[in-house]
Structure formats: C-alpha cells, structure tokens
LOMAR-926029 format. One record per atom (N, C-alpha, C): residue in three letters; x, y, z. Coordinates in steps of 0.2 Angstrom, whole numbers, plus 2048, in hexadecimal, padded with zeros to 3 digits. Layout:
LOMAR-926029
NODE  rest    x    y    z
NODE   ala    X    Y    Z
...
END
This chain:
LOMAR-926029
NODE  rest    x    y    z
NODE   met  96B  4E6  C50
NODE   met  96B  4E8  C57
NODE   met  971  4E4  C5A
NODE   pro  975  4E7  C5E
NODE   pro  97A  4E3  C61
NODE   pro  977  4DF  C67
NODE   arg  97A  4D9  C68
NODE   arg  978  4D4  C6D
NODE   arg  97D  4D4  C73
NODE   ala  97B  4D4  C79
NODE   ala  980  4D3  C7E
NODE   ala  980  4CC  C80
NODE   ala  985  4CA  C84
NODE   ala  985  4C3  C87
NODE   ala  97F  4C2  C8C
NODE   ala  97E  4BC  C8D
NODE   ala  979  4BA  C91
NODE   ala  97A  4BD  C98
NODE   gly  974  4C0  C9B
NODE   gly  975  4C3  CA1
NODE   gly  977  4CB  CA1
NODE   leu  979  4CD  C9B
NODE   leu  97B  4D4  C9A
NODE   leu  977  4D8  C95
NODE   glu  977  4DE  C96
NODE   glu  974  4E3  C92
NODE   glu  979  4E7  C8E
NODE   thr  977  4EA  C88
NODE   thr  97C  4ED  C84
NODE   thr  97B  4F5  C86
NODE   leu  980  4F9  C87
NODE   leu  980  500  C87
NODE   leu  97F  503  C80
NODE   arg  97A  507  C80
NODE   arg  978  50A  C79
NODE   arg  978  511  C79
NODE   arg  977  515  C7F
NODE   arg  977  51C  C7F
NODE   arg  97E  51F  C80
NODE   arg  97F  524  C7D
NODE   arg  985  528  C7D
NODE   arg  986  52A  C84
NODE   ala  981  52D  C88
NODE   ala  981  52F  C8F
NODE   ala  984  52A  C93
NODE   asp  982  523  C92
NODE   asp  985  51E  C96
NODE   asp  98C  51D  C95
NODE   phe  98F  51D  C8F
NODE   phe  996  51D  C8E
NODE   phe  99A  522  C91
NODE   val  997  529  C90
NODE   val  99A  52F  C93
NODE   val  99B  52E  C9B
NODE   ala  995  52C  C9E
NODE   ala  995  52B  CA5
NODE   ala  99B  526  CA7
NODE   ala  99B  520  CA3
NODE   ala  9A1  51C  CA5
NODE   ala  9A7  51E  CA4
NODE   thr  9A8  523  C9F
NODE   thr  9AF  526  C9E
NODE   thr  9B0  52B  CA4
NODE   arg  9AB  52E  CA6
NODE   arg  9AD  534  CAB
NODE   arg  9AD  531  CB2
NODE   asp  9A9  52C  CB4
NODE   asp  9A8  52B  CBB
NODE   asp  9AB  524  CBD
NODE   ala  9AD  520  CB8
NODE   ala  9AE  519  CB9
NODE   ala  9B5  517  CBC
NODE   val  9B6  511  CBE
NODE   val  9BD  50F  CBF
NODE   val  9C0  50C  CB9
NODE   lys  9C6  50F  CB8
NODE   lys  9C9  50D  CB1
NODE   lys  9CF  509  CB2
NODE   ile  9CF  503  CAE
NODE   ile  9D5  4FF  CAE
NODE   ile  9D8  4FE  CA7
NODE   gly  9DE  4FF  CA6
NODE   gly  9E1  4FF  CA0
NODE   gly  9E5  4F9  C9F
NODE   gly  9E6  4F7  C99
NODE   gly  9EA  4F1  C97
NODE   gly  9EC  4F1  C90
NODE   pro  9F0  4ED  C8E
NODE   pro  9F3  4ED  C87
NODE   pro  9EE  4EB  C82
NODE   leu  9E8  4E7  C84
NODE   leu  9E3  4E5  C7F
NODE   leu  9DD  4E9  C7F
NODE   ile  9DB  4EB  C85
NODE   ile  9D5  4EE  C86
NODE   ile  9D5  4F3  C8C
NODE   gly  9D1  4F8  C8C
NODE   gly  9D0  4FD  C91
NODE   gly  9C9  4FB  C94
NODE   leu  9C9  4FB  C9B
NODE   leu  9C2  4F9  C9E
NODE   leu  9C0  4FF  CA2
NODE   gln  9BA  501  CA1
NODE   gln  9B7  506  CA6
NODE   gln  9B1  503  CA9
NODE   val  9B1  503  CB0
NODE   val  9AB  500  CB3
NODE   val  9A8  505  CB8
NODE   leu  9A1  506  CB7
NODE   leu  99D  50B  CBA
NODE   leu  998  507  CBE
NODE   asp  998  508  CC5
NODE   asp  993  506  CC9
NODE   asp  98D  50B  CC9
NODE   arg  987  509  CC7
NODE   arg  982  50D  CC6
NODE   arg  97E  50E  CCD
NODE   gly  980  509  CD2
NODE   gly  97D  50A  CD8
NODE   gly  976  507  CD9
NODE   asp  974  502  CD4
NODE   asp  96E  4FF  CD4
NODE   asp  96F  4F7  CD4
NODE   pro  970  4F4  CDA
NODE   pro  972  4ED  CDA
NODE   pro  96D  4E8  CD6
NODE   ala  967  4EB  CD5
NODE   ala  962  4E7  CD2
NODE   ala  962  4E7  CCA
NODE   ala  966  4EC  CC8
NODE   ala  966  4ED  CC0
NODE   ala  96B  4E8  CBD
NODE   thr  969  4E6  CB7
NODE   thr  96D  4E2  CB3
NODE   thr  974  4E5  CB1
NODE   pro  979  4E1  CB1
NODE   pro  980  4E4  CAF
NODE   pro  97F  4E6  CA7
NODE   arg  983  4EB  CA5
NODE   arg  983  4ED  C9E
NODE   arg  98A  4EE  C9C
NODE   val  98A  4ED  C95
NODE   val  991  4ED  C92
NODE   val  991  4F1  C8C
NODE   gly  996  4F4  C8A
NODE   gly  997  4F8  C84
NODE   gly  99E  4F8  C81
NODE   leu  99F  4F8  C7B
NODE   leu  9A5  4F7  C77
NODE   leu  9A7  4FE  C74
NODE   thr  9AD  500  C74
NODE   thr  9AF  506  C71
NODE   thr  9B5  504  C6D
NODE   val  9B5  505  C66
NODE   val  9BB  504  C62
NODE   val  9BB  50A  C5D
NODE   thr  9C0  50F  C5F
NODE   thr  9C1  515  C5B
NODE   thr  9C4  514  C54
NODE   lys  9C3  519  C50
NODE   lys  9C6  519  C49
NODE   lys  9CD  519  C49
NODE   arg  9D0  51B  C4F
NODE   arg  9D7  51C  C4F
NODE   arg  9DB  515  C4F
NODE   val  9D7  510  C51
NODE   val  9DB  509  C51
NODE   val  9DA  505  C4B
NODE   gly  9D6  508  C46
NODE   gly  9D6  504  C3F
NODE   gly  9D0  506  C3B
NODE   gly  9D0  503  C35
NODE   gly  9CB  504  C31
NODE   gly  9C4  500  C33
NODE   ser  9BF  500  C2F
NODE   ser  9B9  4FE  C31
NODE   ser  9B9  4F6  C32
NODE   val  9BC  4F3  C2D
NODE   val  9BD  4EC  C2E
NODE   val  9C1  4E9  C34
NODE   glu  9C6  4ED  C36
NODE   glu  9CA  4EB  C3C
NODE   glu  9C6  4EC  C42
NODE   arg  9C2  4F2  C42
NODE   arg  9BE  4F4  C48
NODE   arg  9B9  4EF  C49
NODE   ser  9B6  4ED  C44
NODE   ser  9B0  4E8  C44
NODE   ser  9B3  4E1  C47
NODE   arg  9B9  4DF  C45
NODE   arg  9BC  4D9  C47
NODE   arg  9BD  4DA  C4E
NODE   met  9C0  4DF  C50
NODE   met  9C1  4E0  C58
NODE   met  9BB  4E0  C5C
NODE   lys  9B6  4E3  C59
NODE   lys  9AF  4E3  C5D
NODE   lys  9AD  4DB  C5D
NODE   arg  9AD  4D8  C58
NODE   arg  9AB  4D1  C58
NODE   arg  9AF  4CD  C5D
NODE   arg  9B6  4CE  C5D
NODE   arg  9BA  4CA  C62
NODE   arg  9B8  4CC  C69
NODE   leu  9B7  4D2  C6B
NODE   leu  9B5  4D5  C71
NODE   leu  9AE  4D2  C73
NODE   arg  9AA  4D2  C6F
NODE   arg  9A3  4D0  C71
NODE   arg  9A4  4C8  C73
NODE   ala  9A7  4C4  C6F
NODE   ala  9A8  4BD  C71
NODE   ala  9AC  4BD  C78
NODE   ala  9B1  4C1  C79
NODE   ala  9B4  4C1  C7F
NODE   ala  9B0  4C3  C85
NODE   val  9AC  4C8  C84
NODE   val  9A7  4CA  C89
NODE   val  9A2  4C4  C8B
NODE   ala  9A0  4C0  C86
NODE   ala  99B  4BB  C87
NODE   ala  99E  4B5  C8B
NODE   leu  9A5  4B5  C8B
NODE   leu  9A8  4B0  C8F
NODE   leu  9AA  4B2  C96
NODE   ala  9AD  4B8  C96
NODE   ala  9B0  4BB  C9C
NODE   ala  9AB  4BE  CA1
NODE   leu  9A6  4C2  C9E
NODE   leu  9A2  4C6  CA3
NODE   leu  99C  4C3  CA6
NODE   pro  998  4BF  CA3
NODE   pro  992  4BC  CA6
NODE   pro  993  4BA  CAD
NODE   gly  998  4B7  CAF
NODE   gly  999  4B4  CB6
NODE   gly  99D  4B9  CBA
NODE   ala  9A0  4BE  CB7
NODE   ala  9A4  4C3  CBB
NODE   ala  9A0  4CA  CBC
NODE   ala  99C  4CB  CB8
NODE   ala  999  4D2  CB8
NODE   ala  994  4D3  CBE
NODE   arg  995  4D9  CC1
NODE   arg  991  4DB  CC7
NODE   arg  98A  4DE  CC5
NODE   ser  985  4DD  CC8
NODE   ser  97F  4E0  CC7
NODE   ser  97F  4E8  CC8
NODE   gly  97C  4EB  CC4
NODE   gly  97C  4F3  CC4
NODE   gly  982  4F6  CC2
NODE   cys  987  4F2  CBE
NODE   cys  98D  4F5  CBC
NODE   cys  98D  4F6  CB4
NODE   asp  990  4FB  CB2
NODE   asp  991  4FC  CAA
NODE   asp  998  4FB  CA9
NODE   tyr  999  4F7  CA4
NODE   tyr  9A0  4F5  CA1
NODE   tyr  9A1  4F7  C9B
NODE   val  9A6  4FC  C9A
NODE   val  9A8  4FE  C93
NODE   val  9AF  4FC  C91
NODE   leu  9AF  4F8  C8C
NODE   leu  9B6  4F6  C89
NODE   leu  9B8  4FA  C84
NODE   val  9BE  4FC  C84
NODE   val  9C1  501  C7F
NODE   val  9C7  4FC  C7C
NODE   ala  9C6  4FB  C75
NODE   ala  9CA  4F6  C72
NODE   ala  9D1  4FA  C70
NODE   arg  9D6  4F6  C71
NODE   arg  9DD  4F8  C6E
NODE   arg  9DE  4F4  C68
NODE   arg  9E3  4F7  C64
NODE   arg  9E4  4F3  C5E
NODE   arg  9E7  4EC  C5F
NODE   ala  9EA  4EB  C64
NODE   ala  9ED  4E4  C66
NODE   ala  9E8  4DF  C66
NODE   val  9E1  4E1  C67
NODE   val  9DC  4DC  C67
NODE   val  9DC  4D8  C60
NODE   leu  9DE  4DB  C5B
NODE   leu  9DE  4D8  C54
NODE   leu  9E3  4D1  C54
NODE   asp  9E8  4D2  C57
NODE   asp  9EE  4CD  C56
NODE   asp  9EE  4C8  C5C
NODE   ala  9EB  4CA  C62
NODE   ala  9EB  4C6  C68
NODE   ala  9E8  4C0  C67
NODE   lys  9EA  4BB  C6B
NODE   lys  9E6  4B4  C6B
NODE   lys  9E0  4B5  C6F
NODE   phe  9DB  4B2  C6D
NODE   phe  9D4  4B3  C70
NODE   phe  9D4  4B1  C78
NODE   asp  9D7  4AC  C7A
NODE   asp  9D7  4AA  C81
NODE   asp  9DB  4B0  C85
NODE   arg  9E0  4B3  C82
NODE   arg  9E3  4B9  C85
NODE   arg  9DE  4BF  C86
NODE   ile  9DA  4C0  C81
NODE   ile  9D5  4C5  C82
NODE   ile  9D0  4C4  C88
NODE   val  9CE  4BE  C88
NODE   val  9C9  4BC  C8D
NODE   val  9CC  4BC  C94
NODE   arg  9D3  4BA  C94
NODE   arg  9D6  4BA  C9B
NODE   arg  9D7  4C1  C9D
NODE   asp  9D9  4C6  C98
NODE   asp  9DB  4CD  C9A
NODE   asp  9D4  4D0  C9C
NODE   leu  9CF  4CF  C99
NODE   leu  9C8  4D2  C9B
NODE   leu  9C6  4CF  CA2
NODE   gly  9C7  4C9  CA3
NODE   gly  9C5  4C7  CAA
NODE   gly  9C9  4CA  CAF
NODE   glu  9D0  4CB  CAE
NODE   glu  9D5  4CE  CB3
NODE   glu  9D3  4D5  CB4
NODE   ala  9D1  4D9  CAE
NODE   ala  9CF  4E0  CAF
NODE   ala  9C9  4E1  CB3
NODE   val  9C4  4DC  CB2
NODE   val  9BE  4DC  CB6
NODE   val  9BF  4DB  CBD
NODE   arg  9C4  4D6  CBF
NODE   arg  9C5  4D5  CC6
NODE   arg  9C9  4DB  CC9
NODE   arg  9CD  4DE  CC5
NODE   arg  9D1  4E4  CC8
NODE   arg  9CC  4EA  CC9
NODE   ala  9C7  4EB  CC4
NODE   ala  9C3  4F0  CC4
NODE   ala  9BE  4EF  CCA
NODE   his  9BC  4E9  CCB
NODE   his  9B7  4E8  CD1
NODE   his  9BB  4E9  CD8
NODE   gly  9C2  4E8  CD8
NODE   gly  9C5  4E9  CDE
NODE   gly  9C6  4F1  CDF
NODE   arg  9C6  4F5  CDA
NODE   arg  9C6  4FC  CDB
NODE   arg  9BF  4FF  CDC
NODE   leu  9BA  4FC  CDB
NODE   leu  9B3  4FF  CDB
NODE   leu  9B2  501  CE3
NODE   gly  9B4  4FD  CE7
NODE   gly  9B3  4FE  CEE
NODE   gly  9B7  504  CF1
NODE   arg  9BC  505  CEE
NODE   arg  9C0  50B  CF1
NODE   arg  9BE  512  CEE
NODE   ala  9C0  517  CF1
NODE   ala  9BF  51E  CEF
NODE   ala  9C3  51F  CE9
NODE   pro  9C1  523  CE5
NODE   pro  9C4  525  CDF
NODE   pro  9CB  528  CE1
NODE   arg  9D0  527  CDC
NODE   arg  9D7  52A  CDE
NODE   arg  9D7  531  CDF
NODE   arg  9D3  535  CDB
NODE   arg  9D4  53C  CDC
NODE   arg  9D2  53E  CE3
NODE   asp  9CE  53A  CE7
NODE   asp  9CC  53C  CED
NODE   asp  9D1  539  CF3
NODE   asp  9D6  536  CF0
NODE   asp  9DB  533  CF5
NODE   asp  9E1  538  CF7
NODE   ala  9E0  53E  CF6
NODE   ala  9E5  543  CF8
NODE   ala  9E6  542  CFF
NODE   ala  9EC  545  D01
NODE   ala  9EE  545  D08
NODE   ala  9E9  549  D0C
NODE   pro  9E7  546  D12
NODE   pro  9E2  54A  D16
NODE   pro  9E5  551  D19
NODE   glu  9E1  555  D1A
NODE   glu  9E4  55C  D1C
NODE   glu  9E6  55B  D23
NODE   arg  9EC  55E  D25
NODE   arg  9EF  55D  D2B
NODE   arg  9EC  562  D30
NODE   ser  9EB  560  D36
NODE   ser  9E9  565  D3B
NODE   ser  9EF  569  D3D
NODE   pro  9EE  56F  D40
NODE   pro  9F4  572  D42
NODE   pro  9F7  56F  D48
NODE   ala  9FE  56F  D48
NODE   ala  A01  56C  D4E
NODE   ala  A00  56F  D54
NODE   pro  9FF  56B  D59
NODE   pro  9FD  56E  D60
NODE   pro  A04  572  D62
NODE   asp  A02  578  D66
NODE   asp  A08  57B  D68
NODE   asp  A0D  577  D6C
NODE   ser  A13  577  D6A
NODE   ser  A17  573  D6E
NODE   ser  A1A  577  D74
NODE   pro  A1B  573  D7A
NODE   pro  A1E  577  D80
NODE   pro  A24  57A  D7E
NODE   pro  A25  57F  D81
NODE   pro  A2C  583  D80
NODE   pro  A32  57E  D83
NODE   asn  A37  57E  D7F
NODE   asn  A3D  57A  D80
NODE   asn  A42  57F  D84
NODE   asp  A42  57E  D8B
NODE   asp  A46  582  D8F
NODE   asp  A4E  581  D8E
NODE   arg  A50  57C  D8B
NODE   arg  A57  57A  D8A
NODE   arg  A5A  57F  D84
NODE   leu  A55  581  D80
NODE   leu  A58  586  D7A
NODE   leu  A59  58D  D7C
NODE   ala  A56  58F  D82
NODE   ala  A56  596  D84
NODE   ala  A5C  598  D87
END
C-alpha cells in the first residue's frame, strides 16, 4: 500500500483522479504536470496522487519515476499543501534524468503557481463580457 508524506493522504480512487483532471487548475512543466483541485472542505487533509503513463517508459523506468516523485512530494508538499486540496502529479520522462533538487524546486514552484490560480475564475469563464447596446447617439446636425 503506498504511503503519503506526513500530513498528506494518498489518492486511490479513479473518480478522484478524474475529478482532478476535469475540474482542477493545471500547471505544466518540463518535469511534471500538476493538477490541483480544491474540494471546498478546509478541514479535510490534503491528498496527493501520482500518474506515470506507459507512454513514458517501461515498468522499471515508471517505478523509478514514481519513487523520485514520492521523495520530492515528501520534501516539497507538507509545508506548502493547502487543506482540502487534491494534488495530482503527472510525470514526464525528464524526471528520470533530472537532478533531484530540481524536481523538488519545480514541484514547489508548480504548487505556488497553482495556488495563485485557485482564487481566480477558470479561464474558460474569462470570456469578454457581453456588451450592452450603445445608447442612441444624438443626431449630428453637421452631417445633414
């Protein structure tokens, strides 16, 4: 059974991963992708999940990526994670060759960026507001 870092729980259900993919703030990077979902319960313990697809390598490489990410989460997330949030890390192949301190630094930066976006409205709702019709302009006597 996977262990989470101190103060964090592990995401286990597929529905939780799908919710994070669908409704979360997404941050992309060269080493990891981060999806953060605020569940709206400030009393809940933060949860973390890791995703490493078969596309990035064989089982030995994927296991190594997961071990490196778990260790990075143990260093970067306990002090930075917000209560009631789900954090899903999507590993990129570059995690295999990157220096460990860079993984920790990139994870911390991604978390800070995601927290900054959590307070804002989602981008798809940021469309331009509807314009009200222009008031009737007074007739211009000079053109007549």
